[in-house]
DRENMI-563063 format. One line per field, with one value per residue (C-alpha): x, z, y. Coordinates in steps of 0.25 Angstrom, whole numbers, plus 2048, in hexadecimal, padded with zeros to 3 digits. Layout:
# DRENMI-563063
u <- [X:...]
w <- [Z:...]
v <- [Y:...]
//
This chain:
# DRENMI-563063
u <- [451:44B:442:44D:457:44D:449:458:458:460:45D:455:44F:449:448:43E:43D:43A:441:439:43C:43E:43C:431:429:429:426:419:414:417:40E:403:403:403:3F7:3F1:3F6:401:410:41A:420:412:411:41F:429:423:415:41A:422:416:40E:419:419:40A:40C:416:40D:402:40A:418:415:411:41F:420:413:417:424:41C:412:41E:422:42E:432:436:436:42B:42C:43A:435:43C:43B:446:43F:43E:444:450:453:452:45C:465:464:468:473:479:478:47F:48A:48D:48D:496:4A0:49F:498:48B:48C:484:486:480:482:47B:46F:463:458:449:441:434:438:441:44D:45A:45A:464:46C:466:458:459:455:459:44F:451:447:445:44A:453:461:461:46C:46F:479:482:489:498:49A:4A1:4A0:495:497:48D:48F:483:480:476:46E:462:45F:460:459:466:46E:46B:474:480:48D:496:496:4A0:4A7:4B0:4BF:4C2:4B6:4BC:4AE:4AE:4BD:4BD:4B2:4B8:4BB:4B0:4A2:495:487:47C:46F:464:46C:46E:47D:482:490:496:4A4:4A6:4AF:4B5:4B4:4B5:4A8:4A1:49C:4A0:496:48A:481:48A:496:493:48E:487:48B:47F:485:478:470:478:480:48B:48C:48C:498:4A0:49D:4A3:4AF:4B1:4AD:4A1:496:489:47C:46F:463:458:44F:44C:43E:446:441:44C:452:456:463:45A:455:447:445:446:43A:437:438:445:43D:435:442:448:43C:43C:44B:44C:442:44A:457:450:44B:459:460:468:460:467:45E:456:458:451:45A:458:45A:45E:455:457:44A:447:445:43A:433:436:439:446:451:459:468:469:474:46E:473:471:477:481:488:496:496:4A4:4A8:49B:49C:4AA:4A6:49A:4A3:4AC:4A0:49E:4AC:4AF:4A3:49C:490:48B:482:479:479:488:488:482:48F:495:48A:48B:49A:498:48E:496:4A3:49D:494:490:48D:47F:475:46C:464:456:44D:441:439:437:443:44E:451:460:465:46C:468:46C:46D:465:46D:479:47E:477:483:48D:486:47D:47C:47A:473:46A:45E:45A:45E:46C:46D:469:473:47E:479:47A:488:48D:485:47F:472:46B:469:45E:45F:457:458:45C:44F:454:452:45C:45B:452:45E:467:45D:45B:46A:46A:460:468:46D:463:458:461:462:46E:472:46D:474:483:48A:493:486:483:48C:483:477:47D:482:47B:472:46B:466:45D:458:456:463:45D:460:46E:474:468:468:471:47E:47A:476:484:48B:483:483:492:494:48B:48C:49A:493:48D:47E:47C:484:47C:474:46A:465:458:453:448:43A:436:429:427:42E:43A:437:439:42C:428:41B:41D:41D:411:418:41A:415:410:414:407:3FF:408:406:3F7:3F8:403:406:412:419:419:41E:429:42D:42D:436:43F:442:44A:459:461:464:45B:44E:442:437:42A:420:411:416:421:417:40C:416:41A:40C:40A:416:410:403:40B:411:404:3FE:40A:408:3F9:3FD:408:3FE:3F3:3FD:402:3FB:3F0:3F5:3EC:3F5:400:406:408:40E:418:41C:41D:425:42E:434:440:442:44F:456:45D:458:449:44C:452:446:43C:436:43C:433:434:443:444:43B:443:450:44D:448:455:45D:454:455:465:464:459:460:46E:466:460:46D:473:467:463:454:450:457:450:442:445:44A:43F:435:43A:43B:42D:426:42D:432:429:41B:41C:424:424:415:410:419:414:405:409:40D:401:3F6:3FD:400:40D:40A:40B:41A:41B:410:416:424:41D:415:422:429:41E:41E:42D:430:425:428:436:432:42A:436:43F:434:430:43A:434:425:422:413:40F:41B:417:408:40B:416:40C:401:40B:409:412:418:41F:423:420:428:42E:436:438:446:44C:44E:45C:466:46D:461:462:45F:460:465:462:453:453:459:44F:443:448:447:439:436:43D:434:427:42B:42D:420:419:41F:41B:40C:40C:413:408:3FD:3F9:3ED:3F1:3E8:3EC:3F6:3FF:408:417:423:42F:43C:44A:455:452:457:44E:442:443:442:438:42F:42E:427:41E:412:419:41D:40F:409:412:412:403:406:3FD:403:3FF:406:413:41E:42D:437:445:442:439:42B:426:41E:429:427:419:41C:422:430:435:443:442:451:45D:458:449:43F:430:427:419:40F:409:3FC:3FA:3FD:3F5:3EA:3F4:3EB:3E6:3F5:3FA:3EF:3F3:402:400:3F8:403:40E:407:406:414:419:411:417:425:423:41F:42C:434:42E:431:440:441:43D:44A:441:43E:44C:453:449:443:44B:455:44E:441:448:44F:441:43B:446:445:436:438:443:43A:42E:437:43B:42C:428:432:42E:41F:421:429:41D:413:41B:41B:40C:409:412:40A:3FD:401:406:3F9:3F1]
w <- [2AD:29F:2A0:2A5:29B:28F:294:294:285:286:27D:287:287:292:28C:293:294:29D:29F:2A0:2AF:2AD:2BB:2C0:2B3:2B3:2C2:2BF:2B4:2BB:2C7:2BD:2B7:2C4:2C8:2BC:2C0:2B5:2B7:2AE:2AA:2A6:29B:296:292:286:28B:298:291:288:295:29B:28E:290:29E:29A:28F:29A:2A6:2A1:29E:2AD:2B0:2A3:2A6:2B4:2AE:2A4:2AE:2B6:2AB:2A6:29A:291:282:283:274:277:283:283:28A:28D:285:279:26D:26B:27A:27A:26F:277:283:27B:274:282:287:27B:27B:28A:289:27D:285:291:29A:29B:2A0:2A6:2B3:2C0:2CB:2D7:2D4:2DB:2D8:2D8:2DC:2D8:2CB:2C8:2C3:2C7:2CB:2CC:2D9:2D7:2D7:2E5:2F1:2FF:30A:319:31E:32B:32A:332:334:335:33D:338:33C:332:338:335:32E:337:343:34E:34C:345:33D:33E:333:332:325:321:316:31C:30F:307:310:306:2FD:307:302:30D:31B:31D:329:32A:32A:336:33E:349:34D:340:33B:33F:336:329:31F:325:31F:325:322:31C:324:31D:311:315:319:30E:312:30F:312:31E:318:31C:315:319:313:31F:329:337:33E:336:33C:341:338:32F:321:319:30A:300:2F3:2EB:2F3:2F9:2F1:2FB:2FC:2ED:2EC:2F8:2F1:2E4:2EB:2F3:2E8:2F0:2E8:2E6:2EA:2E6:2EE:2E8:2DC:2D4:2DB:2E9:2ED:2F1:2E8:2EA:2F1:2FD:2FE:305:304:2F5:2EE:2FA:2FA:300:30B:30F:30F:319:323:321:322:32E:335:330:336:343:344:341:34B:340:342:34C:34C:344:347:341:337:32D:31F:312:308:2F9:2F2:2E3:2E0:2D6:2DC:2EB:2EE:2F5:2EB:2EB:2E8:2DE:2D5:2C7:2B8:2B3:2A9:2AE:2A9:2AD:2B3:2B7:2A9:2A7:2B5:2B3:2A7:2AF:2BB:2B1:2AC:2B9:2BD:2AF:2B1:2A5:2AE:2B9:2C4:2CC:2D8:2D8:2E5:2DC:2D4:2E0:2E0:2D1:2D2:2DE:2D7:2CA:2D1:2D9:2CE:2CC:2BF:2BB:2BA:2AE:2AC:2B1:2B2:2AC:29F:29E:298:28E:28C:28E:280:282:27C:280:278:27B:282:285:292:294:29C:291:284:282:277:278:26C:269:265:263:254:257:263:25A:250:25A:25F:251:24F:25D:25E:250:24A:252:25F:267:26F:27A:281:28F:297:29F:29D:2A0:2AC:2A9:2AD:2A3:298:29F:2A0:291:291:28E:281:27D:27C:273:269:26D:268:25B:25E:25E:26B:266:264:272:277:26F:277:285:286:293:296:2A3:2AB:2B6:2BF:2CD:2D6:2D9:2CB:2CA:2C9:2C3:2B6:2B6:2B8:2AE:2A4:2A5:2A4:298:291:292:28D:281:27D:282:289:297:294:29C:2A2:2AE:2B8:2C1:2CC:2D4:2E0:2E3:2E6:2F3:2FB:306:310:308:305:2F7:2EF:2EE:2EC:2F9:301:2F9:2F8:2E9:2E3:2D5:2CE:2C7:2D4:2DA:2CD:2CF:2DD:2DB:2CD:2C4:2C6:2D6:2D5:2CC:2D4:2E1:2DB:2D4:2E1:2E6:2E7:2DC:2E0:2ED:2F0:2F1:2FB:2F3:2FD:2FC:303:2F8:2ED:2F3:2F5:2E6:2E1:2E9:2E1:2D4:2D8:2DC:2CE:2C7:2CF:2CD:2BE:2BF:2C6:2BB:2B0:2B6:2B8:2AA:2A0:297:28A:283:289:27E:283:291:28C:283:28E:298:28E:28B:299:298:2A6:2A3:29F:2AA:2A6:2A7:2B5:2BB:2B6:2BE:2CC:2D8:2D9:2CA:2CA:2D6:2D0:2C3:2C9:2D3:2C7:2BF:2CB:2CC:2BE:2BF:2CC:2C7:2B9:2C1:2CA:2BD:2B7:2C4:2C4:2D2:2CF:2DE:2DE:2D2:2D7:2E5:2DF:2D5:2DF:2E9:2DF:2D9:2E6:2EF:2E5:2DA:2E0:2EE:2EB:2DC:2D9:2E5:2E2:2D4:2D9:2DD:2CE:2C8:2D1:2D7:2D2:2CC:2BE:2B0:2B0:2BE:2BA:2AD:2B4:2BE:2B3:2AB:2B8:2BC:2AE:2AD:2BA:2BA:2AC:2B0:2BD:2B4:2AC:2B8:2BE:2B1:2B2:2C0:2BD:2AE:2AE:2B6:2B1:2A2:2A5:2AB:2A0:295:29C:29C:290:284:286:279:27D:288:295:293:287:28C:28E:29C:2A3:2A0:2AB:2B0:2AE:2B5:2C3:2CD:2DA:2E0:2DD:2E4:2F1:2F0:2EE:2F9:302:2FE:301:30F:312:30D:316:322:321:31E:32A:333:32E:331:33F:343:33C:332:32A:31C:315:31E:317:321:321:320:320:318:31D:316:30F:303:2F9:2FF:300:2F2:2EC:2F7:2F5:2E6:2EA:2F4:2ED:2ED:2FC:300:2F8:2FD:30C:30C:30F:30E:301:306:313:30F:311:30D:316:31A:329:332:334:340:345:344:353:350:344:342:33D:332:32D:31F:31B:31D:31A:318:324:326:330:331:33A:344:346:337:338:344:34E:359:365:35F:35B:36A:36F:365:368:377:377:36E:377:383:37D:379:387:38D:383:386:395:394:38C:396:3A2:39B:398:3A7:3AC:3AF:3AD:39F:39B:3A1:39D:38F:382:37E:371:378:382:376:36F:37B:37C:36D:36F:37B:374:367:370:377:36A:366:373:371:363:367:373:36A:360:36C:371:363:362:370:36D:360:368:372:367:360:36D]
v <- [37A:378:384:38D:389:38A:399:39C:398:38C:37F:377:369:361:353:34B:33C:330:323:315:313:304:2FF:309:308:2F8:2F8:301:2F9:2EC:2F1:2F5:2E7:2E0:2E8:2E1:2D3:2D3:2D0:2D5:2C8:2C3:2CE:2CC:2D6:2DC:2DD:2E3:2ED:2F1:2F3:2FC:305:306:30A:314:31A:31C:321:324:332:335:33B:342:349:34D:353:35A:360:364:36D:366:36E:362:360:355:352:34B:343:335:328:31E:313:31B:314:31E:31E:30F:30E:317:30D:301:309:30D:2FE:2F9:303:302:2F2:2F3:2FC:2F1:2FA:2F2:2E3:2D8:2D1:2CC:2D6:2DB:2E4:2EA:2E1:2E5:2D8:2DE:2E5:2D9:2E2:2E8:2F6:301:304:312:30D:306:30F:30B:30D:30B:301:2F9:2EB:2E1:2DC:2CD:2C6:2B8:2AD:2A6:299:299:28C:281:28A:28C:29B:2A4:2B1:2BB:2C4:2D0:2D2:2DA:2CF:2C1:2BB:2BE:2B4:2A9:2B1:2B3:2AF:2B3:2B9:2C5:2CC:2D7:2D3:2DB:2D6:2CD:2C7:2BF:2BD:2AF:2AB:2B1:2A6:29D:29A:29D:296:29E:29C:295:290:282:284:28D:292:2A0:2A5:2AF:2BA:2C8:2D5:2E3:2E6:2E0:2EB:2E5:2EE:2EA:2DF:2D4:2D7:2CB:2CD:2C3:2C4:2C3:2C8:2C5:2CE:2DA:2E4:2E5:2D6:2D5:2DE:2D7:2C9:2CE:2D3:2C6:2BD:2B7:2B0:2B7:2B0:2B5:2B0:2B9:2B8:2C4:2C6:2C6:2B8:2AF:2A5:296:29A:29E:28F:28E:29D:29D:2A4:2AD:2BC:2C2:2C9:2BD:2B5:2BF:2BC:2AD:2AC:2B3:2AA:29E:2A4:2A6:298:293:29C:2A3:2B0:2B9:2C6:2CF:2DE:2EA:2F1:2FD:2F7:2FF:2F9:2FA:2FC:2FE:30C:308:2FC:2FE:2F0:2EB:2EA:2DD:2DD:2D2:2CC:2CD:2CD:2DB:2E5:2EF:2FC:2FD:30B:30F:314:31C:322:327:330:335:339:340:348:34F:350:357:360:35B:358:360:35A:364:365:363:35A:34F:34E:347:33D:33B:338:32F:326:326:323:317:312:304:2FD:300:2F4:2F8:2EC:2EB:2DF:2E6:2E6:2F5:2FD:2FC:2ED:2EA:2E8:2DB:2CD:2BF:2B3:2A7:29C:2A5:2AA:2B8:2BE:2BA:2BA:2C6:2D0:2DF:2E6:2F2:2E9:2DA:2DA:2DE:2D5:2C9:2CD:2CD:2C0:2B9:2BF:2B9:2AC:2A9:2AA:29F:2A7:2AD:2BA:2C1:2CE:2D1:2D3:2DE:2ED:2F9:301:30D:316:310:315:322:325:326:331:33E:339:32E:338:341:336:32D:323:329:336:334:336:341:34A:34A:355:35E:359:35C:36A:36E:362:362:356:359:34D:348:345:338:333:339:32A:323:32C:338:331:326:330:337:32A:325:333:333:325:326:334:338:344:347:348:354:35F:361:358:360:357:35B:354:34B:350:34B:34C:357:34E:34C:33D:337:335:327:31F:317:324:32A:337:338:345:345:352:353:353:35E:366:365:36A:375:377:373:380:37F:371:374:381:378:36D:377:37F:372:373:36B:35C:35D:356:35F:35C:35F:365:36A:377:37A:377:380:38B:38A:389:397:39C:398:39F:3AB:3AB:3AA:3B5:3BE:3BB:3BF:3CC:3CF:3CD:3D5:3E1:3E1:3EB:3E6:3DF:3EA:3F5:3F4:401:3FC:3EF:3F6:3FF:3F3:3EA:3F6:3F5:3EC:3E8:3E0:3EE:3F6:403:3FE:3F7:404:40C:403:407:401:3F4:3F1:3F3:3EA:3DF:3DF:3DF:3D4:3CC:3CE:3C9:3BD:3B9:3B9:3B1:3A7:3A5:3A2:398:391:390:38A:380:386:385:386:394:398:394:39B:3A8:3A9:3A6:3B0:3BB:3B9:3B7:3C1:3CC:3CC:3C7:3CD:3DA:3DE:3DA:3E1:3ED:3ED:3EF:3FD:400:3F9:3FE:40B:419:417:41A:412:412:40B:402:3FE:3FB:3F2:3EB:3E9:3E4:3DA:3D4:3D4:3CE:3C4:3BE:3BC:3B5:3AC:3A9:3A6:39D:396:38A:387:38A:389:389:395:39D:39A:39D:3AA:3AE:3AB:3B3:3C0:3C9:3C9:3BB:3B7:3A9:39F:3A0:392:398:3A6:3AB:3AB:3B9:3BF:3C0:3CC:3D6:3E3:3E5:3F1:3ED:3FB:3F9:3EC:3F2:3FD:3F4:3EB:3F7:3F9:3EB:3EC:3F8:3F1:3E4:3ED:3F4:3E7:3E0:3EC:3EB:3DC:3DF:3E9:3E1:3EC:3E9:3E4:3EE:3FA:404:40B:417:416:420:41B:420:41F:426:42F:425:41A:422:427:419:413:41F:41D:40F:415:40E:400:402:406:3FA:3EF:3F5:3F9:407:413:419:427:425:420:42A:42A:432:433:434:42D:432:43B:42F:425:421:41E:415:407:409:400:3FE:3F8:3F9:402:410:40D:40D:40F:414:40F:417:40E:415:413:404:3FF:402:405:402:3F5:3F1:3F5:3EB:3E0:3E1:3E2:3D5:3CE:3D3:3CE:3C0:3C0:3C4:3B9:3AF:3B5:3B4:3A5:3A2:3AA:3A2:395:399:39D:390:387:37B:37E:383:377:36C:370:36C:376:379:37C:386:38D:38E:394:39E:3A2:3A4:3AD:3B5:3B7:3BB:3C5:3CC:3CC:3D2:3DD:3E1:3E0:3EA:3F3:3F3:3F5:401:407:405:40B:417:41A:418:423:42D:42B:42D]
//
């Protein structure tokens, strides 16, 4: 995107930066310290933060270096980091403003808790995986009755937090128990009500649901709706607390096993059956997430989401591919309040202070710094107070959501100036962070600057391994781009990735990389050929004549010989098509079209055709035209490919003579340049004739070095332009230049020749005697025919067997039939060829 738009002459900036990756970075540093036998709490906050900065200085540039090596055309002098001073001030400013508007609040609510990291994590940072587990059936006694109700749960350890049993109001099996109480097992007789609610699924398990609102998101919502109490049985490290009695202090999974054993002893365990679990795991740490009620800071999202939805509806923001607009709208329409606090030490500290001795939930101070907080505390509570800052930090995504405008100077730059910054701003990112980052940047941008921070969002897919699996350390399939670059080169890697379809994941395979490395080599070799074909730099006269040929002018184009006119016309058509695809962001189309033109048209056809000019007897004018076309077409191919393959194209560009500027800043080719459709059709006829002759040579196994005779037959018009390119045809088809004849009627020995129809009004006759040793060829084909006949007879025998036809699978029978039909056709063609050879042999005898 950046390289293309720069070459188009548009003001272009790719602003690079990195966020501080709060959870991931702290996790890495804690593991590093653990290997030294050190715990974070032993160091203290300040010393730990110092260690993280040291780690960042040593390893933080790894990703940046990868991006540089990948050829990212950024302004690296502007590189930013979310913990930079100015960006940090922007984060504090945003928190204060949102709080002042009543959009940030503190409260105890259900969150996703990471026991290992000891912090809340976002819903979007929880990944669910299907894993084998068990469904436990447990009996609860109905109080005052000999009856039991059996529940089915995947997490028996949470029964200590049960506050009710629930059944569906239309479930006749349990209607008589509604309004009674049940006794929770292993709790020394604690009673809970038996209630009814339509939320209960009658068909899951036994149809009786235990309600543990302290440890299940759905139960939590149900409890809040029904006014049930919320009972927490877990400590922050996922051990059970004193509510669990004798199990206090044990890990949740250890309790699961021990509790089930105790239930079996007491006769309350009914059965344990295999069940596939949907397990929530931390995207960062990998451990099982625990739903937990915890005091956190939240952003009230509805007012922010409403404006972000309108931005797309009013076409102020375009999401590409368009299908992601529905996902964007769905997420914002059903958005939940955002938990923005994290129980970490690395990140932006929450700008909230508490007064010693006061209620934290009621008496807190929001300020931009400690001095301002103390001043506010003195005004509210008098001079004799002490304050301390909230220990939590902000979610990294909160800091990153301010990126589009904080990097441009907000809050120092006033909001009214931001419309000048965002004329046609483009965000390009992965579809997997559409909600993490994109939607939040839109919301924050509108809130703080009154302007949508970018007009377009282009979403690319994930890069997966060759089997289509997401890359992960646990699978051992993570591909380091630097290793790939070492093996295949940056250009091949970039080209492979860019050929993907917008928004769709790409399976990165060695086969694709190898193919595109070959493409890079082909481009390099073509460049060497073009350079060696050009006049010597000391031949100023030749260069003056060459550069005087303005191939972008119609009169010059029409004066060119057929192959040259064809090559330039095809290039001009390609430029229009590729430019349109770039503008539409169809990068895969750009890559495929340019690849096909370079490899098929330029390298395979025009370069080969040009050799008849450069090494033939066409004279200086024809040679000059060929040199000019080689240079013109090749330099434009380099321009079209440069955004994909910057290194090899820049190298080749700067090796070409008379380069006044680097390719990276050279102008993009103009659109609507002249092309001659008639020349394209005529050269396609020449190509068809060449292909027909090549196929005949292959069919009759003519030695590659052998030059054969040919009689080309066609209308006067066709013969006129084909005959002018006799040397090209002879070179491309390996014909004997002295025995290529052009005529309006078939030759006298037509019946002893291979007859080829290249296209309507264009045929060729290849004398068989000049192509092969007829006697040897008759023997060879006779043997092949005999072998084919034997194979065919065997297939017919199988198909005529009722036992085979009736008992073999339908697809097997169909396959044998298809093989027989194919062989029958081959035998027919081979017999015809053999008859022709025999008749030729008889005539020659």
